[in-house]
C-alpha positions, -999 to +999 in steps of 0.1 A: -381+368-361-392+404-363-368+432-373-368+470-370-359+478-406-370+497-437-392+476-461-364+470-487-342+458-459-368+434-446-367+416-480-329+413-476-333+401-441-357+374-453-329+362-476-304+362-448-327+339-429-319+313-455-281+315-449-271+296-417-240+316-409-262+346-402-283+329-376-266+342-344-265+378-358-301+377-369-313+363-335-294+391-317-308+417-341-343+406-334-338+403-296-321+437-293-345+454-318-316+466-338-326+495-361-316+490-397-324+519-421-313+538-452-294+571-446-275+595-469-238+586-465-206+596-482-201+582-517-175+555-507-195+542-477-218+513-483-231+509-447-220+511-411-227+496-377-228+520-348-227+511-312-260+529-307-266+501-318-279+505-353-271+497-389-272+524-415-272+515-452-263+541-479-294+555-495-278+550-529-282+513-524-320+514-519-328+501-554-302+474-555-312+437-558-322+423-524-293+398-525-269+426-527-286+444-497-285+410-479-247+408-483-242+444-471-264+437-441-245+404-434-212+424-432-227+449-408-245+423-388-213+405-382-199+437-366-231+438-345-226+402-335-190+409-325-202+439-305-228+419-287-204+391-279-177+415-267-152+402-292-142+436-306-106+443-298-095+480-299-066+490-321-055+485-357-051+447-355-085+443-338-100+464-365-085+444-393-096+411-377-132+424-374-132+434-410-118+400-420-147+383-402-172+407-418-159+403-453-158+366-449-195+366-437-204+388-466-187+365-491-202+334-475-236+349-478-232+360-514-220+326-524-250+309-507-275+333-523-262+334-559-238+304-562-201+300-563-198+315-597-215+347-587-241+368-604-235+368-642-239+390-660-234+414-631-262+440-635-245+466-613-212+478-599-223+463-565-229+429-581-194+430-596-180+440-562-197+410-545-187+386-573-151+398-568-152+394-530-167+359-534-139+350-557-113+362-532-131+342-505-128+311-527-091+316-529-088+312-491-080+330-459-047+346-471-065+361-501-092+375-477-065+390-455-049+407-485-082+421-496-090+434-461-056+451-458-061+468-492-096+480-482-092+488-446-056+495-437-061+533-436-095+531-419-080+509-392-053+533-385-023+517-402 
């Protein structure tokens, strides 16, 4: 597959190729020539998918480990996959459901890339975040739902 992405993100995409759960999203990204690039973004924003369609990754993450970038991309590519499949439901509940799918994809990807115990010792704040999310994922769907509500309730309009 060929992608429209900044060099650092191409390394992350190569890692995503190794994680089956990302196959559909990666195929769609290649077919649709989805642009994936670094951009300056507000401090609390890691990345975002826009219906342009494109994926923007916060410039502050440029020097992170490729595995971390891969998980950030996995999250946004899940949103892109939902968009392409037409499974995005408007409203707060649809927003929370979309974030649940994206966080789950992110955690599945991290677990496959670094193992079920995570990345220890965690060399950065982002590695600690991914280790935490993978731990929540391991605790099951209710734990993921709780995490999504804590992280996205306000953003989803609730």
